[in-house]
Every structure is written in C-alpha cells, then in structure tokens.
C-alpha positions in Angstrom: -54.9 14.2 -34.3 -52.5 15.5 -32.1 -50.5 12.4 -31.7 -47.0 12.6 -29.6 -44.4 11.0 -30.6 -42.4 8.8 -28.6 -39.1 10.9 -29.3 -41.1 14.0 -28.3 -42.8 13.2 -25.4 -39.7 11.4 -23.8 -38.0 14.6 -23.9 -41.1 16.7 -22.2 -42.1 13.7 -20.0 -39.4 11.5 -18.8 -37.8 15.0 -17.5 -24.4 -10.1 -33.6 -24.8 -11.4 -37.2 -25.2 -14.9 -35.6 -28.3 -14.1 -34.1 -29.6 -13.7 -37.9 -29.4 -17.6 -37.9 -32.3 -17.9 -35.3 -35.5 -17.1 -34.4 -36.1 -13.4 -33.3 -38.2 -14.8 -30.6 -35.1 -16.6 -29.2 -33.2 -13.7 -29.1 -35.3 -12.2 -26.6 -36.7 -15.4 -25.1 -33.1 -16.6 -23.9 -32.9 -16.8 -20.2 -36.9 -16.8 -19.5 -38.5 -19.9 -18.4 -40.6 -21.4 -21.1 -44.1 -21.6 -20.1 -45.8 -22.8 -22.7 -47.2 -19.2 -23.5 -46.3 -16.7 -26.1 -43.8 -14.5 -24.8 -45.2 -10.8 -25.0 -43.0 -7.6 -24.0 -44.1 -4.0 -23.4 -42.4 -0.8 -24.2 -41.8 1.8 -21.5 -43.5 4.5 -23.5 -46.8 2.5 -22.8 -46.4 2.4 -19.0 -45.7 6.4 -19.5 -48.4 7.7 -21.3 -51.5 5.7 -19.7 -50.0 6.4 -16.0 -49.6 9.9 -16.8 -53.0 10.5 -17.7 -54.2 9.4 -14.2 -51.4 11.6 -12.7 -49.3 9.0 -11.4 -45.6 8.0 -12.1 -45.5 4.6 -13.7 -42.4 2.7 -11.8 -44.3 3.7 -8.6 -47.3 1.5 -10.1 -45.5 -1.7 -10.6 -45.9 -3.2 -7.8 -50.0 -2.8 -8.1 -49.8 -3.5 -12.0 -47.9 -6.9 -11.4 -51.1 -8.4 -9.1 -52.8 -8.2 -12.8 -52.2 -12.1 -14.1 -51.7 -10.4 -17.5 -49.1 -7.8 -16.7 -47.3 -10.5 -14.6 -47.1 -12.4 -17.6 -44.8 -9.9 -19.3 -41.6 -11.5 -20.2 -39.7 -8.1 -19.8 -39.5 -4.6 -20.8 -37.9 -2.5 -23.7 -36.4 0.8 -21.2 -36.0 4.1 -23.2 -32.9 5.9 -22.6 -32.7 9.3 -24.0 -28.9 10.6 -25.0 -28.7 13.6 -22.6 -29.9 11.7 -19.5 -27.3 8.7 -20.3 -27.5 5.2 -19.2 -31.2 4.3 -17.0 -29.4 2.8 -14.3 -32.2 3.7 -12.2 -34.9 2.4 -14.4 -33.3 -1.2 -14.4 -33.0 -1.0 -10.6 -37.1 -0.1 -10.5 -37.5 -2.9 -12.5 -35.7 -5.3 -10.9 -37.1 -4.6 -7.8 -40.7 -5.6 -9.1 -39.1 -8.9 -10.8 -39.4 -7.6 -14.3 -36.9 -8.4 -16.8 -35.5 -5.7 -19.2 -35.6 -7.3 -22.6 -33.9 -4.7 -24.6 -33.7 -0.9 -24.7 -34.8 1.9 -26.9 -32.5 4.8 -28.1 -33.2 7.6 -30.0 -29.6 9.0 -31.8 -28.8 11.8 -34.2 -26.7 10.2 -37.1 -27.3 12.5 -39.9 -24.7 15.2 -38.7 -21.0 13.6 -39.3 -19.7 15.2 -36.5 -22.5 14.1 -34.0 -22.6 10.4 -35.5 -19.2 10.0 -34.8 -19.6 10.9 -31.3 -22.9 8.6 -30.7 -21.4 6.0 -32.3 -18.7 5.4 -29.8 -20.8 6.3 -26.7 -23.5 4.0 -28.1 -20.7 1.0 -28.2 -19.7 1.6 -24.8 -23.3 1.4 -23.9 -23.8 -1.7 -26.0 -21.0 -3.1 -23.3 -23.1 -2.1 -20.2 -26.1 -3.9 -21.8 -24.3 -7.2 -22.3 -23.0 -6.9 -19.0 -26.7 -6.8 -17.6 -27.4 -9.6 -19.9 -29.1 -7.4 -22.2 -28.7 -8.7 -26.0 -30.7 -5.8 -28.0 -30.3 -2.7 -28.6 -33.5 -0.7 -30.9 -32.3 2.9 -32.3 -34.5 5.3 -33.7 -32.6 7.6 -35.8 -33.6 11.6 -34.6 -35.6 13.7 -37.5 -34.3 17.0 -38.6 -37.8 18.7 -36.5 -35.8 22.2 -36.1 -35.6 22.4 -39.6 -37.7 24.0 -42.6 -37.2 21.1 -44.6 -38.1 17.7 -42.6 -36.7 15.7 -45.0 -32.9 14.2 -44.6 -30.8 15.4 -47.9 -29.0 12.5 -49.8 -25.7 13.4 -48.2 -27.1 13.5 -44.6 -28.9 9.8 -45.7 -25.7 8.8 -46.7 -24.0 9.8 -43.5 -26.5 8.2 -41.5 -26.9 4.6 -42.9 -23.1 4.4 -42.7 -23.1 5.3 -39.0 -26.0 2.7 -38.3 -24.0 0.1 -40.2 -20.9 0.9 -38.5 -22.6 0.8 -35.1 -24.4 -2.3 -35.8 -21.1 -4.1 -36.8 -19.7 -2.9 -33.5 -22.6 -3.8 -31.5 -22.4 -7.3 -32.9 -19.0 -8.0 -31.9 -20.0 -7.7 -28.4 -23.0 -9.6 -28.8 -25.4 -7.1 -29.4 -28.3 -7.2 -32.2 -28.9 -3.5 -33.2 -32.7 -3.1 -34.6 -33.6 -0.1 -36.7 -37.2 1.6 -35.6 -38.9 4.0 -37.7 -41.7 6.8 -36.8 -43.7 8.5 -39.5 -41.1 10.9 -40.9 -38.9 8.5 -42.4 -42.1 7.0 -44.3 -42.8 10.5 -45.9 -41.4 11.4 -49.6 -42.1 7.9 -50.6 -40.4 6.2 -47.4 -36.7 7.5 -49.1 -35.0 7.4 -45.5 -36.7 4.4 -44.4 -35.6 2.7 -48.0 -31.9 4.3 -47.9 -31.0 2.7 -44.9 -32.1 -0.4 -45.3 -30.4 -0.9 -48.6 -27.3 0.6 -47.6 -26.7 -1.4 -44.2 -26.0 -5.1 -44.0 -28.9 -7.4 -42.7 -26.2 -9.0 -40.1 -25.6 -5.5 -38.8 -28.9 -4.1 -38.9 -32.3 -5.6 -38.1 -35.7 -4.0 -38.1 -38.1 -3.1 -35.4 -40.9 -2.4 -37.3 -43.8 0.0 -35.9 -46.7 -0.4 -38.1 -48.9 2.4 -36.5 -46.1 5.1 -37.5 -45.7 3.5 -41.3 -49.5 3.8 -41.4 -49.3 7.2 -40.5 -46.2 8.3 -42.5 -47.3 6.7 -45.7 -51.1 7.4 -45.2 -51.6 3.7 -47.3 -52.9 0.4 -45.6 -51.4 -1.4 -48.6 -47.9 0.2 -48.3 -47.6 -0.9 -44.7 -48.7 -4.6 -46.0 -46.4 -4.2 -49.0 -43.8 -3.5 -46.5 -44.3 -5.9 -44.2 -44.4 -8.8 -47.3 -41.0 -7.5 -48.5 -38.8 -7.2 -45.7 -40.4 -9.4 -43.1 -37.1 -11.8 -42.9 -35.5 -8.4 -41.7 -38.2 -7.9 -39.1 -37.0 -8.9 -35.7 -39.6 -7.2 -33.4 -42.7 -5.6 -33.6 -44.0 -2.7 -31.8 -47.8 -2.8 -31.3 -50.3 0.1 -31.5 -53.6 0.3 -32.9 -55.6 3.2 -33.9 -59.5 3.7 -34.6 -60.0 6.3 -37.0 -56.5 7.6 -36.9 -57.0 7.9 -32.9 -54.9 5.7 -30.5 -57.6 3.4 -29.1 -57.6 2.5 -25.2 -56.2 -1.4 -26.0 -54.6 -3.0 -28.4 -57.2 -4.9 -30.8 -59.3 -4.5 -33.6 -59.4 -1.1 -35.6 -57.5 0.5 -38.7 -54.3 -1.7 -38.7 -55.5 -5.8 -39.1 -52.5 -7.3 -37.4 -53.6 -10.9 -38.1 -52.9 -10.1 -41.9 -49.6 -8.6 -40.5 -49.0 -12.2 -38.4 -49.8 -14.7 -41.5 -47.8 -12.5 -44.0 -44.8 -12.8 -41.4 -45.7 -16.6 -40.6 -45.6 -17.4 -44.7 -42.0 -16.3 -44.4 -41.4 -17.9 -41.1 -40.7 -15.2 -39.1 -42.1 -15.0 -35.6 -40.7 -11.4 -34.6 -40.5 -10.3 -30.8 -43.8 -9.1 -29.6 -43.8 -5.8 -28.0 -46.9 -3.8 -26.7 -46.9 -0.2 -27.2 -50.2 1.0 -27.3 -50.1 4.4 -25.8 -52.6 7.0 -24.8 -52.6 11.1 -25.7 -55.8 13.9 -25.5 -57.6 11.9 -27.5 -57.8 8.5 -26.4 -60.9 7.0 -25.4 -60.7 7.0 -21.1 -63.0 4.4 -19.9 -60.7 2.3 -17.9 -57.6 2.4 -15.5 -54.3 2.0 -16.9 -53.7 -1.5 -15.2 -56.9 -2.7 -16.7 -56.4 -1.3 -20.2 -52.7 -2.8 -20.3 -53.8 -6.4 -19.1 -56.6 -6.5 -21.6 -54.1 -5.4 -24.6 -51.7 -8.2 -23.1 -54.2 -10.7 -23.7 -55.4 -9.8 -27.1 -51.5 -9.3 -28.0 -51.5 -13.0 -27.4 -54.9 -13.9 -29.3 -53.9 -12.3 -32.6 -50.4 -13.6 -32.6 -51.6 -16.9 -31.4 -50.1 -18.7 -34.0 -46.6 -17.7 -33.7 -46.8 -20.1 -30.6 -47.3 -22.9 -32.8 -44.8 -25.3 -34.5 
C-alpha cells in the first residue's frame, strides 16, 4: 500500500500545566455552546485528501459542505502549518468565513538537530503567542523524521536533543496558555518504538501531552496488541485522538469498523477516566475506495465517531 503521510502530502499538495487538571475535551470545548452532542472535530488533512481526489480545492467547498447536518455539527477544525509557509492566517480567514472555529494547530518541527531545534523553538513560541491572541489553546507538534538519511532512526544523541527541545517548547507555550501535544507517525513506532518512548520518558507531562494517532501506531509496530498496550500504558497522557480506519491496511472511505477496534480503545480510555478530544482524520489515497462524494463520506464518518465514542458523552 502506498500510504501518504500528512507531512509528505502537505509538502506536495498544500503548495499550561493547569490544563492537566481538567478533562482534555474541556480544553477544546471551551467557548463552544454545549448542545448536549458529543464534540467532534476534524483535521484539515481529511478535507485536503478527500476533495483533491475529486479535483476540488477543499476550502472552496466548505460552504456546500456545511449544508450537511453532520459536517455542520463539527465543533472545529485542526489547521496545518508548514514552517516554510509560516502562520496560516489565510486558512483561519477561510474557516471564519464559513463559520468554522479553529480548535488547534498542527505543525511539523525539526528538533533533532541542535541549531535547527533552537531556531524552531523560538519561532514556535512566537506562533503560540499569535494562537493565544486568536483564542486557540492547543498546538499539536510532530517531529520530522530523518527522511533523507540512509539510517531512518535517530541516534541517541539526536533523541536527547529532540526530547529536550520538546520539553522546553512545551514549558514555554504553557506559560502563555497554550497546551502542547506530541503526535506520532509510523517511524517513531519502529525500532521497538524507541523514539516514541524516549520522548515520553524525557519530557514532563505538564509540558507535553499526547495526541495519539492509532493508525500510525499500528502501521509502525505492526501489532494491534502493541497499540492497545500503549493506549493502556499512556492513557492519562492522551488528550487528543486522531481517528482514521483501515481495512487490510488500506485507508477506508469512511471511519467505522475495520482493522482497529476503536470501541476497545474508547473503553480502555474510559477505564482510566480519560476522554481525549476526538479529531476525525480519515484520509483518502490512491487505494482508498471511491464510492461516494467527499461530503457524504465525511458526514458518515462524523456520525460514526459519535456512535463509537458515545460513552464519552455519559457522566
């Protein structure tokens, strides 16, 4: 399967501590009207992949999309920021025009190289200040992989630099009221999850929460038992879930039943009294079935998220 990671796709297609004392869902839900419906959010990556395969530009379709009741019920969107493109103010304006709130921002950082890490930490503290001014309280960070190197896994020295940089950045963002979450792809889960484990072991929970991408965990470890074990072990640190499903390793057209048992993940999290914010990130690539249009597929996925995680809405 030729799976397209978000960080690759964006490059090709797109051109504090006090927060730990409350439920993660409350961090995102602050400022939203409580309708009694389980809050569900969406990642920009979903819109990009589904609309591109129909030859459409995603943000030009938002007006039509929000006529779908399920899509209109979204509590907000997680926007993408490319370091080379800078602060995505244009995306914010397009979402605002369509009355869609920005819930958080996702950014890929290079923090395993000392000189680059120091520069990017400084830049992201400035970005955090802008986010706070816009009323956004959450930043999701994904450390870049060593994609151009012959040896894909980071050395012990590089991991030490990376974890320190993430801890420093998370602490700095916390001081200005931004909660930082660590996001994984598959590479971090390879090599017995050495990179993933290093980050969690060498950063303070008050500085860095976890945005868990179960699909990438499964692909990186090749093991569902490893995925479920990780959820159980780190449940208290999981504050956001990126939700994407596969059938036999291929991204499905809608989020629902498939290789990963998300009902089991929901039950495990509730066992730890943890209700992370739910972000649909179902995505389409060249092997994903194409039996319906993007708006219908995304709408069905939103409904299925609410069904699978319905117990999150119970006291």
